[in-house]
N, C-alpha and C positions, 0 to 999 in steps of 0.2 A: 516240832520234830522235822528233821530234814527229810525231804521227799526223795526216796531211793528207788522206788518201784518204777520201772520203765514206763508203764502206762500212765502213772501219775506225772512223770516228767513230760511225757508227750502231751498230756492234757494241759499242763501248765504252759508249755510252749505255745500250744494252739491258742489258749485264752489270751496270753500276753500279746501274741502276734496279731490276732484279730481284734482284740478289745482295746489295745493301746497303741501298738506300733503302727499298724496300718492307718488308724484314724489320725494319730499325731502327724504321720508323714503326709496324709491327705490335707490336713490343715496347713502344713508348711507349703505344700505344692499350690494350694488354692491361694494362700496369702501371697506367695511369690508371683503367681500369675496376675493377681489383682494389682499388686505393686508395679509390676512391669507394664501392665496395661495403662496405668495412670501416671507413670513417670517415664523418664528417659533411661532408666537403669538397664533395660535390655540392650538398647543401642550402645550405651557406654560399655557394657560387658563385651559385646561383639567387637567394638572398636579396640578394646584392650587385647582381645584374642588375636585380631588381625595384626596389631602392632607387634605383639610377641612373636607371632609367626613370620613377621617380616613381609607380609602380603600387603603392599601399599595400595594396590588396586582395590582390594577388598576393604581396606581402611577408608579409602575415599568413598566407596559405594555406601558404607554404613554411615559415614558422616552426612552424605546427601540424604539418606533415608531419615536420619535424625532431624535434619533441618525441615524436611517435609512434614514429619510428625509434629514438630513444634508449631509449624504454621497451621496445621489442621486443628490442633488442640486450641490455639488462640482463636481460631474462627468459631469453634464450637462454644467457647466461653462467651464470645461476643453475641452469638445467637441466643444463648440463655438469657441475656439481659432483656431482649425484646420478646422472648418466648411467651411470658405471662400475658402481655397485651394481645399478642397474636392469637393465643389460645382462647382468651375471653371473647375476642371478636368472633372467632370461628364458632364458639359455642353458642353465642347470641344469634348469629346468622343461621346456624343449623336449627336452633330451637324455633325461630320465627318461620323458617322454611317448612319444617315438619308440621308446626301448628297450622300454617296456611294450607298445607296439603290435606291435613285431616279435616279442616273446616270445609274445604272445597268438596272433599268426598262426602261429608255430612249433608251439604246443600244438595248435592246430586241425589243422594238417597232420599232426602226429604221431598224433592220434586218427584222422584220416581214413585214413592209410596203415598204422596199427597198427605204427609204427616210431618208437622214442624218439629216433632220430638227427635227425629232422626238427625237433625243438624248437629247435635252434641254427642251422638252415639259413638263416632270414631274416637273423639277425644276421651270419652269415658272408658273405652276399651284400652286405649293407650295407658291411661292412669291405672287401670286394673292390672295390666301387664307389668308395669313398674312395681306395683304393690306385691305381685307374685314373686318377682325376682328378688325383692328385698326379703320376703319370707324364706325363699330358698337359701339365700345367703346365710340368714340367721340359723337355718337348720344345719347346713354343712360347715359352717364356720368353726364350730367347736371341734368336730372331728379333724378338720384340716389343721387346726392349730395344734392339736394333740399329735398328729402324724408328722407335722413339719420337722420337729427335731430328729425323729427317727429317719426320715427321708434324707435330711442333711447329713446325718451320721453315715447312712448307706452310701451317699455320694462321696463323702470324705474317705470312707473305707475303700471304695473302688479306686479313687485317685491314688491312695497310698499303696494299694496292692499293685496297680498298674505301673507305678513308679519303679518297682523292682525289688531292690535288695533290702534285706532285714538283717539285724545283728545275728551273728553265728549262734549265740546262745538261745535265740528265739526261733531260728530256722527249723523246719522239719528235718528229721533225720536224713531223709533221701536227698534233700537239698544240700545238707552238710557234706554228704558223700559225693554228690555229683554237681557241685556248684559250677555254674557257667557252662554246663553242657549245651544249653541254649545260648548262642552268642548274641549279646545285646550291646548297644552303644556303651552302656554303663560298664558292662563286663570288659570290653576292650579298653576303655579308659582306665579301669582299675588295673588291668594287666599291664598297660604301659607304665603306670605309676610305680610298678614293682619290678621293672626291668633292671634297675640298678645303673641307669645311665645318668650321670651327674647333670649334664646340660638339660636333660628332660625333666629331672627332678626340680632343678632351679626354676624352669619355666612354669611348672605346675604350682610351685610355691608362690610365684608372682601373679598367679591367677589365670594362667593359660589353660584353656580347655580344648580338648580334641574336637575338631570339626569334621563332619562326615560329608564327603562329596557323594558317596554312595553308602547309606546306612547298611548294617548287616542284613542281607537279604538271602532267603533260603533258595537254593538252586537244586532242582530235580531231586529233592529229598536226599541229597548226598552231602550237603555242607552249606557253608555260609560264605558270601563274598562281600567285601567291604573295601571302600577307599577312604582314607582319612588323612588329615593334615599333620604336619610336624612343626614344632616351634623353631626359631632361629637356633643355629648351632647343632641341630640334630639332623642326620641324614638317613635315608632308607637303609644304607649299608650298616649303620649302627644297629638298627632294628633287626636286620637280617643276621648280624653277628650274634645277637642274643636270642636267636630263634628257639633254642632249647628252653630258655627261661620263659619266653612268651608262650610256648606250647604248654609248659607246666602251669602257667597262670590261667590258661584257657582250658585246663583239664583235658589236654590232648597229648598224644604221642608226638615226638618231634617231626615225624614224617607227615603228620596230618595238618601241619601249620606251615604255610609258605608266604612269608612277606617278601615283597620285591618293590623296586622303584615304580611308581605310578607313571602314567603318561604325562600327567601334569606335574611340573617341578614342585618339589616340597611335599609330595603326597606319597603315601604307601598303598600299594595294591595288596590286599590280604585275602588269602583263601584259607578257610578253616574247614577241614573235612570232618565228617561225623566220626566219633570214636569207633575204632575197629575197622574202618572202611579200607585201610591199606592192607589188611590181612585177607580180604576177600579176593578170590581168583577172578581173572577175566572171564566173561561169558564165552561160550563156544564160538568158534569162527563162523560168522553168519553165512558164508558161502560154502560151508563144508559139505552139505548134503544136496543143495540145489542152488540154481541161480547163475547168471552170467555177470560179468563186470564190464565197466566202461572206463578205460584209463583217462578219458577226457573229462568225465563227470566226477570220478574219484573212486579209489579202491579203499576198503576198510583196513585200518591198521590196528586199532585197539580201542580201549575205553578210557576217557579222562576221569579225574577225580570228581568231576561234576556229573558223571554218569552218562556222558554223551559219547556216541561212537565217532571217532575221529577218522575221516576219510580224506585222502588227498588226490588231486589230479596229477598225473605224472608228467604229461607234456609241459615243458617249461620249468619243471621242478626237479633239479638234480638232488641227490641225497647222499648223506654221510652218516654212518652209524659208528660209534666208538664206545669203548669201555673196557673194563677188565675182562679177563677170560672167564667164560662160564656164566656171564650175566644176562645173555639173551640176544647178543648181536646177530648170531647166525639165524636164530628163529625170526628176528625182525626182517632179515633179508629174505627168508623163506616166505614170510607173510606177503611182502611186497611182490615177489616174483609169482606167487600163487595167484594173487589178485590179478596181476597182469596176464597170467596164462589163461584166465577165464574171459579175457576179451578176445573175441574171434579175430580181430584185426592186428593184434600186437605181435611183433617179432621180438624174440627173446634171445639174448646172448649171455652166457655165464662163464666166467673164468675164475677158478678157485685155486689159489696158490698154496695149497695144502693137500695132503692125502686123506681127505675126509669125504664121506659120501653124502653130505648134506643135500646135494642137488641131484643125486643119482636118480631119484624117483621122478624128477622133472625132465629127464633126458628126452623122452619122446616129443615133448613140446618145445624143446630148445632148438633154435636154428644153429647155434654154435655152443659147444660145451667142451671145455678143457679143464682138467684138474691135475694137480701134482706139484712137485717142488723142483722139477727139472727146468733147464733153460728153455726147452722147446715150448713150455707153457707160457713163459714170459715172452718169448718171441712171438707166439701166436697172439697174445694179448696186444703186443705192440703193433702187429700187423692189423689187428682189428681196430685199434685206435686210429691208425692211419686211414683205414677205410671209412671210419665214422667221420673223420674230418673231411674226407672227400665227399661223403654223403651230404654233409651240411651244405657244401657249395652246390652240389647237384640239386638239392631241394630248394635252396635259395633261388637258383635259376628257374626251376620249375614253377615256383610260386610267382616269380616275376612274369613268366609266360602266361600263367593263369590269371594274373591281375589280383592275386590274393596276398594278404599281409601275413597270415600264419596258417599252419595246418589245423584244420578242424576235422571233426569226425565225418562230416559230409564230404569233404575233399578226400579224406583217407578211403572212404568207401568207394568213391568214384575213380580214384587214381591209386593203384597198388603201390607205385613208387613212393607214395607219401604215407604209407602205413606207419603207425607209431612203432618206435624201436626202443627197447629197454635193455641196457647192457650193465651187468653187475660184475664188479671186480672184488671178489671176497678175499680177505687177508691181504689187502692191497699194499701193505707195508713191504711185502716181499718184492713187488714190482717196483715201487717207488725207490726202494733201497738197492735195486739191482745195479751193479757197477756199469754194465754195458747198456742197459735199456732204460734205466730209471729216469734220467734227465729228459730224454726225448719223450718218454711216456707222459711225464708230468706236463711238459710243454703242450703236447697234443691234447691232453685233457683240458687244460686251461683254454686253449684256442677253441676247442669244440664247445665248451660251456659258454664262452663269450658270444659265439655266433649262433649256437644251436637252439636258443630258447624258443623260437617260433617254428622250428622244423620238426617238432615231435620226436626228437632224439633225447633220451633220458639216460644219464649216467648215475650209477649207484656204487658206493664204496663202503666196505666195513673193515675195521682194523682195530687192533688192540692198543696201539700206541699213537699218541698225538704228537710225537716228535716231528720236526720239519722234514726229516728224511723218510718218515713213514707216511705222512699225509701232509703235503705242502700247504702252508697257511693260505696261499692264494687260491687253492682249491676249496678250502673250508669257507673262505670269504664269498666264493661264487655260488655255492650251492644254496638252494632255498630251504630245504628240509634238513635240519641237524638233529640227530638223536644221540643223546649221551646217557649210557648206563652208568652204573657205579664206577667211580674213579677215586684215586687216593688224594689228589692234590688239585689246587686251583689252577695250576698250569695245565694239567690234563683237561680240566673242565673247560677252560677257555680255548684249549687247542681243538676241541671238538665242537664247541658251541659258539666260538668267536670271541675276540678280545672284549673284555669288559663285562662278560656275562656273570662272572663270579661276583664282581662288585655290585652289579645290579640285582643280586639276589637270586640269580638263575644258577643253582648250585647242585650239580649231580654228585658232588663230593659228599652231600648229605645222605645219599642213598647208601644202604648197608649191604656190602658185598656178601653174597650167600643168603641174605635174608630177603632182599628186594629184587630177586631174579625176575626178569621179564618186565621190569618197570624202568622207564627212562624219562629224562626230561627232553621235551621235543619243542623245537622252535620252527616257525615258518609255516606251520600247518593250519593255523587258525588266526583270527584277529587278536587273540590274546598274546601277550609277550612271550609266554611259554605255557606248555601243558605238562602235567605229570601223567604220563601215559602208561597204562598197563596193557601190554601188547597181547593180541590174540595168540594162542599157542597152537601150533600145528604139531600134533603128537608124533613122536618118533621114538623107537626103541632100538638102541644099538645092539642089544643082546639077541633079540629075535629077528631084527631086520624090518620090523613093521614100520611103515611110514604112512600116516593118514593122507599125505599129499598125493600118494599114488592113485587113490580113487578119484581125487579131484582132477588130477591131470588126465586120467582116463575120460572123465566127463568133458574136460576142456577140449580134448581131441575131437569129440563129436560135434562141438560148436564151431570148430576151426573153419575159417574162410579158405576157399580153394587156393587163393593167391598168397596166403600167409606162410612164409617159410617156416619149416620145422625140421626135425631130425630126418624124417623120411625123404622129404623133398631135397634137403641138402645133400643127402647121400646120392640121390639120383642125379642131381646137378653136378656133383663131383665126377660122376661117371660120364656125363654128357657134355661137360664144359668144353672138352676138346673136339666134340663133334661139330663139323662145319655145317652151317645153314646158309642158304642163298638169300642174301638180304633183298635183292631185287625181286626174286620170286615171291618172297614173303610180303614185300610191299605191294606187289600186284594183287596178292590174295586179300590183304586187309583194306586196300584202298578201293578196290572194285572200280567203279566209274566216278568216284567222288574226289574232289580236291579237298584234302584234310590238312588242317594246320599241323605243322611239324611237332608242336608240343603234345598233340593228342595221339600221334602215331606210335610212340614207344609202348604205350599201354595196350594198343591193339596187337602189337608184335608179341608182347608178353602173354596176352590172351591166346594168341595163336600157338606159341611155343613156351608154355609156362616154365619148363625146366631147362630152357636154353640159357646158359650162363652169360652169353654175349649180350643178351637183351636185358639182363637184370639191372645193370647200372646205367642203361641208356636213357638219355633225355633228349628234348628237342634240339638243343644246341649241338650236342654230340652227333646226333643223327645228321644234321645239316653238314657238319664238318666231314663225316665219313662219306656222305654222298658226293661232296665236292672233291675230297682228296682221292678217293678210291674209284669213283665212277664218273667223275667229271660232270656231275649234275649240280648246277648252282640253283639254289632255291631262292626265288625272288621274295622280297619282304612283303609286298602287297598289304599295306595297312598294318605292318608289323605283325602279321599273323603267319607269315612264311608257309603258305599252303604248298603241299607236295602234289604235283599234277600226275595222275596215273598214266596219262598219255606219254609224258616225258619218260617216266620209268619204264613203260613197256617198250618205247622206242630204243632206250639205252640197252635194255635186256636183249632186244632183237639184234642190235648191233654186236653185242658181246657174243651171242650164240652164233651169229654168222662168222665172226672172227675165229671162233673155236672150230667151226667146221672147215674153214680155209686152212687152219693150222693142221687139222687131222689129214686133209688131203695132201 
């Protein structure tokens, strides 16, 4: 009678699986291992795989290994010819040696006890020991012989079970429903065999087997990472094009499987996330309630599919965010600027070419903030870009004066004119496409990026469009951090992430608009070719006006360094910029009786008058030029340090004051 009861079917499956399938598979595994150990079949199989994969270097390597194995096997066979004679000689020598030692021990005991019977006592003890061992063997021999078959079956069962797969009709119900949830080499091989790629199928029929440079390894309890080979005629792009099928074969959603070109040619880098991981929200922003940030060390952006917090250092790393509307670009920009705001040294500029209030809560911390769709916002942004380009030159000169190669945190803390500066241009397509300002703005951005990497000036851009008139390709090529949210086409994908990204399997077009909001593909942030990043979310409610950033900005203002420009200082500077200060009098005050290198004097002047606009962009070179042009004071080089002598300054000030008195009389 057919078994119809579910419990009966489950019991039968369990019995067949454990009583037949695992043991039979274990016998096959053991036989294969013995056969490969005693023959050249393993080497021949690996050479066939290397030949099918077109890897000549690996083919030569396995041929050399096969030659060494043949030579070693021949040596072992020749050793067996002489082994019986060597063994007999060793046994005879050992027996004579032990007998001699026992007789010597007996003679010693006989002399000690003055009794000749002790001479053979050690030999008799040895004979008794041998007799006891023989008796013990006879006692345990039968149980061992009875247990040996069961032990052998247990070993075979374990080998078969560890090997992995069983027929579907013998698999447990849970395995049938969730097959390949655990990613294994065999699972990946089976998934590849069912992709429907003709070249891959032909190679498999000819005996090609996938080789793993990195076998599937569990990463942070979030998923599996593997790197595997491909045969001739099959490219990583072909695998990426069949990502949906590969995901289905691995029992995953399409967004949980990401194949891309590996660093080694002919290999695929595969990430397989745990089922359901893409539906989980990002954890709360780590600096929401406490903590400072350091733009030189890295500010947090979000969490990768590997479960790791991704943080980037801003100096030397310009940024571009792109994607469809409503997918998370503005939030990404808010996350970046909020992290920078928590660095007491960072100066922040924001220009928004739209009438939204995404950064209104940031206003107190921003040294410059303009938003709107009028030409005056674009004009202000262009003026800012000109200033940024000038700042690059000023900082380069200052670094040369200090003998430093790039701006570090230690230099920024000591010299206010080298503080990190982060400038964001939101909805930048409005500026790039501006008829009057667009071309000059793009040129200034490119020149600033090319020269500003070591000067701690960071530019960031977000836009909806990847067209050349929205975000010029030369800007995308120069930035280090590219983030692309959901887009519709490969052109938009490559427009934001760089040419060739889509073909390499880096495809933001696979993200689902409206479903994967807040998730982007990110390049340049880690050693990986790309990251699937779920950005931290800074909550904001358009209806009530609530913005979680406001509290963070309030905390950031308490951390702020006295010399870091912000909205309050800028307002005062705007009022005082026209106020005249006497440079000579200020020099007398900061120099006192010391001869100070010209490069160090501007910082002292800014400390003396922090809100004086005249001193804000001053460096050592400009100071020397002003002193010579306006006051006739030529600063000697003196070891290339250009020290300013307070005696000379006081003498020139006295001459000027005397001339003023004569004029008044």
